[in-house]
Structure formats: C-alpha cells, structure tokens
PyMOL CGO cylinders between C-alpha atoms (Angstrom):
from pymol import cmd
from pymol.cgo import CYLINDER

trace = [
    CYLINDER, -0.05, 0.00, -0.13, 0.95, 3.31, -0.32, 0.3, 1, 1, 1, 1, 1, 1,
    CYLINDER, 0.95, 3.31, -0.32, 1.17, 5.91, 1.73, 0.3, 1, 1, 1, 1, 1, 1,
    CYLINDER, 1.17, 5.91, 1.73, 0.40, 4.43, 4.72, 0.3, 1, 1, 1, 1, 1, 1,
    CYLINDER, 0.40, 4.43, 4.72, -0.19, 6.38, 8.20, 0.3, 1, 1, 1, 1, 1, 1,
    CYLINDER, -0.19, 6.38, 8.20, 1.88, 4.81, 10.66, 0.3, 1, 1, 1, 1, 1, 1,
    CYLINDER, 1.88, 4.81, 10.66, 5.84, 4.40, 10.63, 0.3, 1, 1, 1, 1, 1, 1,
    CYLINDER, 5.84, 4.40, 10.63, 7.62, 1.00, 10.83, 0.3, 1, 1, 1, 1, 1, 1,
    CYLINDER, 7.62, 1.00, 10.83, 7.65, 0.92, 14.49, 0.3, 1, 1, 1, 1, 1, 1,
    CYLINDER, 7.65, 0.92, 14.49, 4.55, 0.94, 15.56, 0.3, 1, 1, 1, 1, 1, 1,
    CYLINDER, 4.55, 0.94, 15.56, 3.36, -2.21, 14.20, 0.3, 1, 1, 1, 1, 1, 1,
    CYLINDER, 3.36, -2.21, 14.20, 1.12, -2.46, 11.99, 0.3, 1, 1, 1, 1, 1, 1,
    CYLINDER, 1.12, -2.46, 11.99, -1.24, -5.07, 11.87, 0.3, 1, 1, 1, 1, 1, 1,
    CYLINDER, -1.24, -5.07, 11.87, -3.87, -6.46, 9.62, 0.3, 1, 1, 1, 1, 1, 1,
    CYLINDER, -3.87, -6.46, 9.62, -7.56, -6.84, 11.24, 0.3, 1, 1, 1, 1, 1, 1,
    CYLINDER, -7.56, -6.84, 11.24, -10.01, -7.36, 8.47, 0.3, 1, 1, 1, 1, 1, 1,
    CYLINDER, -10.01, -7.36, 8.47, -12.08, -5.85, 6.08, 0.3, 1, 1, 1, 1, 1, 1,
    CYLINDER, -12.08, -5.85, 6.08, -9.13, -3.35, 4.98, 0.3, 1, 1, 1, 1, 1, 1,
    CYLINDER, -9.13, -3.35, 4.98, -9.17, -2.47, 8.49, 0.3, 1, 1, 1, 1, 1, 1,
    CYLINDER, -9.17, -2.47, 8.49, -5.58, -2.07, 9.91, 0.3, 1, 1, 1, 1, 1, 1,
    CYLINDER, -5.58, -2.07, 9.91, -4.51, -0.90, 13.81, 0.3, 1, 1, 1, 1, 1, 1,
    CYLINDER, -4.51, -0.90, 13.81, -0.97, 0.43, 15.20, 0.3, 1, 1, 1, 1, 1, 1,
    CYLINDER, -0.97, 0.43, 15.20, 0.18, 2.30, 18.10, 0.3, 1, 1, 1, 1, 1, 1,
    CYLINDER, 0.18, 2.30, 18.10, 1.99, 5.04, 18.02, 0.3, 1, 1, 1, 1, 1, 1,
    CYLINDER, 1.99, 5.04, 18.02, 2.10, 5.53, 22.18, 0.3, 1, 1, 1, 1, 1, 1,
    CYLINDER, 2.10, 5.53, 22.18, -0.88, 7.43, 23.42, 0.3, 1, 1, 1, 1, 1, 1,
    CYLINDER, -0.88, 7.43, 23.42, -3.28, 6.40, 20.51, 0.3, 1, 1, 1, 1, 1, 1,
    CYLINDER, -3.28, 6.40, 20.51, -4.43, 3.14, 19.65, 0.3, 1, 1, 1, 1, 1, 1,
    CYLINDER, -4.43, 3.14, 19.65, -5.04, 4.28, 15.80, 0.3, 1, 1, 1, 1, 1, 1,
    CYLINDER, -5.04, 4.28, 15.80, -7.46, 2.70, 13.26, 0.3, 1, 1, 1, 1, 1, 1,
    CYLINDER, -7.46, 2.70, 13.26, -7.06, 2.99, 9.60, 0.3, 1, 1, 1, 1, 1, 1,
    CYLINDER, -7.06, 2.99, 9.60, -8.72, 2.07, 6.26, 0.3, 1, 1, 1, 1, 1, 1,
    CYLINDER, -8.72, 2.07, 6.26, -7.27, 3.06, 2.87, 0.3, 1, 1, 1, 1, 1, 1,
    CYLINDER, -7.27, 3.06, 2.87, -10.43, 4.95, 0.68, 0.3, 1, 1, 1, 1, 1, 1,
    CYLINDER, -10.43, 4.95, 0.68, -9.76, 6.27, -3.29, 0.3, 1, 1, 1, 1, 1, 1,
    CYLINDER, -9.76, 6.27, -3.29, -9.04, 9.71, -1.53, 0.3, 1, 1, 1, 1, 1, 1,
    CYLINDER, -9.04, 9.71, -1.53, -6.38, 8.49, 1.15, 0.3, 1, 1, 1, 1, 1, 1,
    CYLINDER, -6.38, 8.49, 1.15, -6.88, 7.15, 4.47, 0.3, 1, 1, 1, 1, 1, 1,
    CYLINDER, -6.88, 7.15, 4.47, -9.36, 7.61, 6.96, 0.3, 1, 1, 1, 1, 1, 1,
    CYLINDER, -9.36, 7.61, 6.96, -7.94, 7.17, 10.17, 0.3, 1, 1, 1, 1, 1, 1,
    CYLINDER, -7.94, 7.17, 10.17, -9.57, 7.57, 14.05, 0.3, 1, 1, 1, 1, 1, 1,
    CYLINDER, -9.57, 7.57, 14.05, -7.52, 8.50, 17.07, 0.3, 1, 1, 1, 1, 1, 1,
    CYLINDER, -7.52, 8.50, 17.07, -8.44, 6.25, 20.45, 0.3, 1, 1, 1, 1, 1, 1,
    CYLINDER, -8.44, 6.25, 20.45, -6.78, 7.06, 23.61, 0.3, 1, 1, 1, 1, 1, 1,
    CYLINDER, -6.78, 7.06, 23.61, -7.45, 4.54, 26.18, 0.3, 1, 1, 1, 1, 1, 1,
    CYLINDER, -7.45, 4.54, 26.18, -10.68, 5.37, 27.89, 0.3, 1, 1, 1, 1, 1, 1,
    CYLINDER, -10.68, 5.37, 27.89, -12.46, 4.84, 24.36, 0.3, 1, 1, 1, 1, 1, 1,
    CYLINDER, -12.46, 4.84, 24.36, -10.24, 1.87, 23.61, 0.3, 1, 1, 1, 1, 1, 1,
    CYLINDER, -10.24, 1.87, 23.61, -11.41, 0.53, 26.12, 0.3, 1, 1, 1, 1, 1, 1,
    CYLINDER, -11.41, 0.53, 26.12, -15.42, 1.75, 25.45, 0.3, 1, 1, 1, 1, 1, 1,
    CYLINDER, -15.42, 1.75, 25.45, -15.16, 0.20, 22.70, 0.3, 1, 1, 1, 1, 1, 1,
    CYLINDER, -15.16, 0.20, 22.70, -14.35, -3.19, 24.41, 0.3, 1, 1, 1, 1, 1, 1,
    CYLINDER, -14.35, -3.19, 24.41, -16.49, -3.07, 27.12, 0.3, 1, 1, 1, 1, 1, 1,
    CYLINDER, -16.49, -3.07, 27.12, -19.68, -2.48, 23.94, 0.3, 1, 1, 1, 1, 1, 1,
    CYLINDER, -19.68, -2.48, 23.94, -18.20, -5.28, 22.43, 0.3, 1, 1, 1, 1, 1, 1,
    CYLINDER, -18.20, -5.28, 22.43, -18.35, -7.24, 25.95, 0.3, 1, 1, 1, 1, 1, 1,
    CYLINDER, -18.35, -7.24, 25.95, -22.30, -5.95, 26.29, 0.3, 1, 1, 1, 1, 1, 1,
    CYLINDER, -22.30, -5.95, 26.29, -23.07, -6.47, 22.94, 0.3, 1, 1, 1, 1, 1, 1,
    CYLINDER, -23.07, -6.47, 22.94, -22.34, -11.03, 23.38, 0.3, 1, 1, 1, 1, 1, 1,
    CYLINDER, -22.34, -11.03, 23.38, -23.84, -10.85, 26.79, 0.3, 1, 1, 1, 1, 1, 1,
    CYLINDER, -23.84, -10.85, 26.79, -27.19, -9.51, 24.57, 0.3, 1, 1, 1, 1, 1, 1,
    CYLINDER, -27.19, -9.51, 24.57, -26.43, -11.90, 21.98, 0.3, 1, 1, 1, 1, 1, 1,
    CYLINDER, -26.43, -11.90, 21.98, -26.04, -15.28, 25.14, 0.3, 1, 1, 1, 1, 1, 1,
    CYLINDER, -26.04, -15.28, 25.14, -29.06, -13.70, 26.71, 0.3, 1, 1, 1, 1, 1, 1,
    CYLINDER, -29.06, -13.70, 26.71, -31.46, -13.33, 23.81, 0.3, 1, 1, 1, 1, 1, 1,
    CYLINDER, -31.46, -13.33, 23.81, -30.34, -17.24, 23.18, 0.3, 1, 1, 1, 1, 1, 1,
    CYLINDER, -30.34, -17.24, 23.18, -31.73, -18.29, 25.95, 0.3, 1, 1, 1, 1, 1, 1,
    CYLINDER, -31.73, -18.29, 25.95, -34.68, -20.49, 26.10, 0.3, 1, 1, 1, 1, 1, 1,
]
cmd.load_cgo(trace, "trace")
C-alpha cells in the first residue's frame, strides 16, 4: 500500500475487512484506505476500553437472546 499513515516501529496489524490498527504510544489508531487516501480514528485509553466494553455488552445481549 502507498502512503501508509504509520511507521514500521508502530507495528501495524491487519485486522480484516481492509482495516489496520497500530499504536503510536498514546493512541491506538484504526484506519482503512479509501480512494482519496486514508481514513483514520485515534482511540485514547478510555475510548479503547469503552469499545471493548461495548463488545462485551453486545456479546452478553446475544447470549441472553438465545436463552429459552
């Protein structure tokens, strides 16, 4: 890919569906490449934890909805 928004020492990881994640020290960045360049989101520690909590809550709802 061209013009990646990370450096090699930030250890980018492909997550799937065209999405990459990398760490620049304070923020965890999530990005995807579009026709006009990269779209990126920076997540601080609290926002990243909120995303994890959201995932946990959604999984709990799925389990509850599958109960007889």
